[in-house]
C-alpha positions in Angstrom: -78.0 48.1 -166.9 -80.5 50.8 -168.1 -82.8 49.7 -165.4 -83.4 46.3 -166.9 -83.5 43.9 -163.7 -86.5 42.7 -163.7 -85.9 39.2 -165.0 -82.3 38.9 -163.5 -81.9 36.1 -161.0 -78.9 35.7 -158.5 -77.4 34.1 -155.5 -75.9 37.0 -154.1 -78.0 39.9 -155.3 -81.8 40.7 -155.5 -84.3 43.4 -157.0 -87.0 44.4 -154.9 -89.1 45.3 -158.1 -89.5 41.7 -158.4 -90.0 40.2 -155.3 -89.7 36.8 -157.0 -86.3 37.3 -157.4 -85.4 36.8 -153.6 -86.2 33.0 -154.0 -83.2 32.4 -156.3 -80.8 33.8 -153.2 -78.2 31.5 -151.8 -76.6 33.9 -149.3 -77.6 36.7 -147.1 -77.8 40.2 -148.7 -76.9 43.3 -147.3 -77.6 46.2 -150.0 -77.4 50.2 -149.5 -76.8 53.0 -152.2 -76.6 56.6 -152.6 -76.7 59.0 -155.5 -75.1 62.5 -156.7 -76.8 64.2 -159.5 -74.8 67.6 -161.4 -77.6 68.9 -163.9 -78.0 71.7 -166.2 -81.4 73.1 -167.4 -81.6 75.5 -170.6 -84.0 77.0 -173.1 -83.3 78.5 -176.1 -81.6 81.6 -174.4 -80.7 80.7 -170.9 -79.5 77.8 -168.7 -79.2 77.1 -164.8 -77.1 74.7 -162.9 -78.1 72.1 -160.4 -76.6 69.8 -157.8 -78.2 67.1 -155.5 -77.6 64.4 -153.4 -79.4 61.6 -151.4 -79.5 58.3 -149.9 -81.5 56.0 -152.5 -82.1 52.8 -150.6 -81.0 50.2 -147.8 -82.3 46.7 -147.9 -81.5 43.3 -146.5 -82.6 39.5 -148.1 -81.7 36.3 -146.8 -82.8 32.7 -147.4 -83.9 30.0 -145.4 -82.6 26.7 -145.1 -85.7 24.4 -146.5 -86.1 22.0 -149.2 -87.9 24.7 -151.2 -86.3 27.5 -152.0 -87.5 30.6 -150.5 -86.2 34.0 -148.9 -87.5 37.1 -147.2 -86.5 40.6 -148.0 -87.1 44.3 -146.2 -85.7 47.9 -146.8 -86.7 51.6 -147.1 -86.0 53.5 -150.0 -87.1 56.9 -152.2 -90.0 56.8 -154.1 -90.1 60.4 -155.4 -88.3 63.6 -154.4 -89.3 67.3 -154.4 -86.7 70.2 -154.6 -86.9 73.5 -156.1 -86.3 77.4 -155.5 -87.5 79.9 -158.3 -86.8 83.8 -158.0 -88.5 85.2 -160.7 -87.7 89.0 -160.9 -90.7 91.0 -162.7 -90.6 93.6 -164.9 -89.0 96.9 -163.6 -92.0 99.2 -164.5 -94.4 97.3 -162.3 -94.3 97.4 -158.1 -93.5 93.8 -158.3 -89.9 93.1 -157.0 -89.7 89.4 -157.5 -91.8 86.2 -157.3 -90.6 83.6 -155.0 -91.5 79.6 -155.3 -90.3 77.1 -153.0 -90.9 73.1 -153.0 -89.7 70.1 -150.5 -89.9 66.7 -149.3 -90.9 63.4 -150.7 -92.6 60.2 -150.7 -90.3 57.1 -149.2 -91.3 53.5 -148.7 -90.8 50.6 -146.4 -91.6 47.0 -147.8 -91.5 43.9 -146.4 -91.5 40.9 -149.2 -91.2 37.1 -149.6 -90.2 35.1 -152.8 -90.4 31.2 -153.3 -89.6 28.6 -155.9 -93.4 26.8 -156.4 -92.3 24.3 -158.7 -88.7 23.8 -160.6 -87.2 26.8 -162.0 -90.8 29.1 -161.1 -90.6 31.8 -158.7 -93.2 33.8 -157.4 -93.2 36.7 -154.9 -94.7 39.8 -153.1 -93.9 43.0 -151.4 -96.2 44.9 -149.0 -95.2 48.7 -149.3 -96.1 51.4 -146.7 -95.6 54.8 -148.7 -94.8 57.9 -146.2 -93.5 61.7 -146.7 -94.4 65.1 -146.5 -94.5 67.8 -149.4 -94.2 71.4 -148.8 -94.9 74.5 -151.3 -94.2 78.2 -150.6 -95.2 80.9 -153.3 -94.8 84.6 -152.3 -94.9 87.7 -154.1 -92.1 90.4 -152.6 -92.8 94.1 -153.1 -90.3 97.0 -152.5 -90.5 99.0 -149.4 -90.2 102.2 -151.6 -93.9 101.0 -152.8 -95.7 101.0 -149.3 -97.1 97.5 -150.5 -97.2 94.6 -148.3 -95.5 91.6 -149.5 -97.4 88.4 -148.8 -96.7 84.3 -149.1 -99.1 81.5 -149.2 -97.6 78.0 -147.5 -99.3 74.5 -147.9 -97.8 71.4 -146.1 -99.1 67.7 -146.3 -98.2 64.7 -144.8 -99.2 61.6 -146.8 -99.6 57.8 -145.7 -100.8 54.8 -148.0 -100.2 51.0 -149.0 -99.6 49.0 -151.6 -98.3 46.0 -153.1 -95.9 44.3 -155.6 -96.3 40.9 -157.4 -93.7 39.4 -159.4 -92.7 35.8 -160.9 -89.8 34.4 -162.7 -89.2 31.4 -164.8 -85.9 30.0 -166.0 -85.3 27.7 -168.7 -81.6 26.2 -169.3 -80.2 25.0 -172.6 -77.0 23.3 -173.0 -74.2 24.6 -175.4 -72.6 21.7 -177.0 -69.0 22.4 -179.1 -68.1 19.1 -181.1 -70.6 17.2 -179.3 -68.7 18.0 -176.0 -70.7 20.3 -173.2 -69.3 23.5 -173.4 -71.7 25.2 -171.1 -75.3 26.3 -170.3 -77.0 29.2 -171.4 -80.0 30.5 -168.9 -83.2 32.1 -170.3 -85.1 34.1 -167.4 -88.6 35.4 -168.0 -89.5 37.8 -165.5 -92.6 40.0 -165.0 -94.0 42.2 -162.2 -97.0 43.9 -161.5 -97.7 46.9 -158.9 -101.0 47.9 -157.6 -102.8 51.4 -157.5 -102.9 53.1 -154.8 -103.9 56.3 -152.7 -101.8 57.9 -150.1 -104.0 60.0 -147.8 -102.8 63.5 -146.8 -103.3 65.7 -143.9 -101.8 69.5 -143.5 -102.3 73.0 -143.2 -102.3 76.3 -145.5 -101.0 79.7 -144.1 -100.8 82.7 -145.5 -99.2 85.8 -144.2 -98.5 89.7 -145.2 -95.5 91.4 -144.3 -92.8 94.2 -145.1 -89.4 93.4 -146.8 -87.7 91.8 -149.7 -85.5 89.3 -148.2 -88.0 86.8 -147.6 -85.6 83.7 -148.2 -83.2 85.0 -145.6 -85.6 85.3 -142.7 -88.8 87.8 -142.1 -88.6 90.6 -139.8 -91.2 92.5 -141.0 -94.2 90.5 -140.1 -97.5 92.4 -140.4 -100.4 90.1 -140.2 -101.6 86.2 -140.6 -104.3 86.2 -143.7 -105.1 82.7 -143.2 -104.7 79.9 -141.1 -106.4 76.6 -142.0 -105.9 73.2 -140.1 -106.9 69.7 -140.9 -106.7 69.7 -144.3 -107.0 66.7 -146.4 -105.4 66.0 -149.6 -104.7 62.6 -151.9 -101.9 61.3 -153.8 -102.7 58.7 -156.0 -99.9 56.0 -157.6 -101.0 54.4 -160.7 -101.0 50.5 -161.4 -98.2 49.1 -163.7 -96.5 46.4 -165.0 -92.8 45.1 -166.2 -92.0 42.5 -168.6 -88.3 41.3 -169.1 -86.2 38.9 -170.6 -82.4 37.9 -169.6 -80.2 35.7 -171.4 -77.1 34.5 -169.3 -74.1 32.0 -169.0 -73.1 31.6 -165.5 -71.4 34.8 -164.0 -69.7 35.3 -167.1 -72.3 37.5 -168.8 -75.6 38.5 -169.2 -78.2 40.5 -171.7 -81.3 41.9 -170.4 -84.3 43.9 -172.2 -87.2 44.8 -170.6 -90.5 47.3 -170.9 -92.4 48.9 -168.4 -95.8 50.9 -168.4 -97.4 52.7 -165.7 -100.9 53.7 -166.3 -101.1 57.1 -165.5 -104.1 57.9 -168.0 -106.2 56.2 -165.4 -105.4 59.0 -162.9 -107.4 62.3 -162.4 -105.7 65.6 -161.5 -108.9 67.1 -160.2 -107.9 70.2 -162.9 -107.1 70.8 -166.5 -104.1 68.4 -166.4 -104.1 65.5 -168.4 -101.8 62.4 -167.7 -100.7 59.7 -170.3 -99.3 56.4 -169.8 -95.6 56.4 -168.8 -93.8 53.6 -171.1 -90.0 52.7 -170.5 -87.8 50.5 -172.6 -84.5 49.3 -171.6 -81.5 47.0 -172.4 -78.3 46.5 -171.0 -75.4 43.8 -170.4 -73.0 42.8 -168.0 -69.7 41.0 -168.5 -67.0 39.4 -166.0 -63.6 38.2 -167.9 -63.1 35.8 -165.4 -65.6 34.8 -162.8 -63.8 32.1 -161.1 -63.4 33.9 -157.8 -61.8 31.1 -156.0 -58.6 30.8 -158.2 -55.9 33.0 -158.8 -56.1 36.0 -161.7 -55.9 39.5 -162.3 -58.1 41.8 -160.1 -59.6 43.4 -163.5 -60.5 40.3 -165.1 -63.1 39.9 -162.2 -64.3 43.1 -162.2 -67.8 43.5 -163.4 -68.2 45.6 -166.4 -71.8 47.0 -167.4 -73.7 49.4 -169.9 -76.8 50.1 -170.2 -79.7 52.2 -172.2 -83.2 53.5 -171.7 -85.9 55.5 -173.4 -88.9 56.7 -171.7 -92.2 58.4 -172.9 -93.2 60.5 -169.8 -96.6 60.8 -167.8 -97.2 64.3 -169.1 -97.0 66.7 -172.1 -96.4 70.4 -172.6 -98.7 72.5 -174.4 -99.5 68.8 -176.3 -95.8 68.4 -176.9 -94.7 64.8 -175.4 -91.8 65.1 -173.1 -89.0 62.1 -173.5 -86.3 60.9 -171.4 -83.3 59.3 -172.8 -80.8 57.6 -170.1 -77.1 56.2 -171.1 -75.4 54.4 -168.0 -71.6 52.5 -167.6 -70.7 50.7 -164.5 -68.3 48.8 -162.5 -68.7 46.0 -159.8 -65.3 46.0 -157.6 -65.4 42.0 -156.0 -64.8 41.6 -152.3 -64.2 37.8 -151.8 -64.3 35.7 -148.7 -64.3 32.0 -148.5 -67.2 29.9 -146.6 -68.0 26.4 -146.4 -71.6 25.6 -147.7 -73.0 22.3 -147.6 -69.3 20.5 -147.2 -68.0 22.7 -150.0 -65.7 25.5 -149.9 -67.2 28.2 -151.9 -66.2 32.0 -152.8 -68.8 34.4 -151.3 -68.2 37.5 -153.9 -69.3 41.0 -152.4 -69.6 44.2 -154.5 -68.5 47.7 -154.3 -71.1 49.0 -157.1 -70.2 52.5 -159.1 -72.4 53.6 -161.9 -72.2 57.1 -164.2 -75.4 57.6 -166.0 -76.1 60.2 -168.2 -79.8 61.4 -168.8 -81.5 64.2 -171.1 -85.0 65.0 -170.7 -87.2 67.3 -173.2 -85.6 69.7 -175.4 -84.9 73.0 -176.3 -87.0 73.5 -179.2 -90.7 75.0 -179.4 -90.5 77.0 -176.1 -89.5 74.1 -174.2 -86.7 73.3 -171.5 -84.1 70.5 -171.7 -82.7 68.6 -168.7 -79.2 67.0 -168.8 -77.6 65.1 -165.6 -74.7 63.1 -164.6 -75.7 60.9 -161.8 -73.1 59.0 -159.8 -74.3 56.1 -157.9 -72.4 54.2 -155.4 -73.7 51.3 -154.3 -72.5 48.3 -151.6 -73.7 44.9 -152.0 -72.4 42.7 -149.1 -72.8 38.9 -148.8 -72.7 36.2 -146.3 -73.9 32.9 -145.2 -76.2 32.9 -142.0 -78.3 30.4 -140.3 -76.1 27.6 -141.3 -76.8 24.4 -139.5 -73.4 23.2 -137.6 -72.3 19.6 -137.7 -70.5 18.3 -135.1 -68.5 15.3 -135.1 
C-alpha cells in the first residue's frame, strides 16, 4: 500500500511503527519478512547492475484476555543497510592503477511495545527500541608493481548502540451506510499518528592503515609491508532524527480499505560536523486493498478471497547533490494469499485467516540529468503472517 499503514487497524495484523495498532488485535500474530532487490545505477553515459537480498523483520504480538483491549509486541528488524564496492581505474598516464572503496554493515533494532484502548475507539501505544549494529569502511590506493611504489589501505570500524521511543495513537469513527432506509454496511474512519524520538547511537571502534606491494587487494594481500597507523578505542556518534507520521484510512469491514499518509523526519536538526547539510525528509504515500469476497468461513472461489493491494509513494530525501534535490518514487502491487482455519472463540466458531504476502515494488531515485546518478530497483518482498488464538480460557462442563 505504498507504506501508508500508520492508520490501519486489524484484528489479525499490526504495524510496529504505530504501537497503538496492537490494541485492535484479536489473535496472536507471528510476522516475518524478507526482501530481494534487483537494481540499475546509471548516469548519462554508463550503467551498472546491483543485486541484494536480506531478512527484513520478525515480530510477534499477542492480545490479553481482559475487559480492556490491550496487547503487547516484540520483534527485530533492519533499520539501515550499507553495502557497496567500487573500483575506480585511474588515468593510464599516472602511476595509480586504481582506487578501491568498500562499505559493509548496518543498523538493526529490537523493540518491545504495548498498546491499549484507553476509551472506546481510542488506542494509544509505545515502543522501546534498542538499536545496534556495526559499520565498516575501507579505502585503498593500489599501485602497479612496475612503479616500485607502495600501495596502501585505510580501514575504519565502529560498533554502535542506542535507545529511542515510538509513540502512537489511533482513533476510529463508524458511519452506518443506508440504502432505502435499510442498513447496508458500516464505514470505518480511522485516524492515526505516530512520533519517534531523536536518539544518539554511541560508537566504539578502531582505525587501521597499512602499506603493501601488490594489485590484487580484494583477493587477499600477500605483500604486506608495514602498519602505518593503529588507533583503538575511537569514539563516534550516529544521530537518528525525530519524526512524525499522520494518516487516515477509510474501510468497509475486511472487504476494502483506502489509506493516505504523510511522514516527516527532521533531518535539518542534525549536524554532520562537516560541510554536508541535511534537509527534512518528507514522504507522501497512498494505497488501497480489496478482497472481492472476504467471508472466509463460507464456500467460494479462492481468488475471490485473495487480498489485492496497490500503492504509491513520493519522497523528498534528506540530502541534496550540488544544491539539487534528490527525490524517490515508488509504485507497488501485492497479493495476500489466505490460509484459513476455524477456532472457537467466546462460544463462537470463527475463521482465523493467516496470509502469505507477496509484493512487487518499482522504485526510482534521482535522475541522469545535471551530472546526477539515477537508481532504479525492483523489490520483491515475501512475508508470512500467521494467526492463532492463545491464552483462551477453557470452560469445563
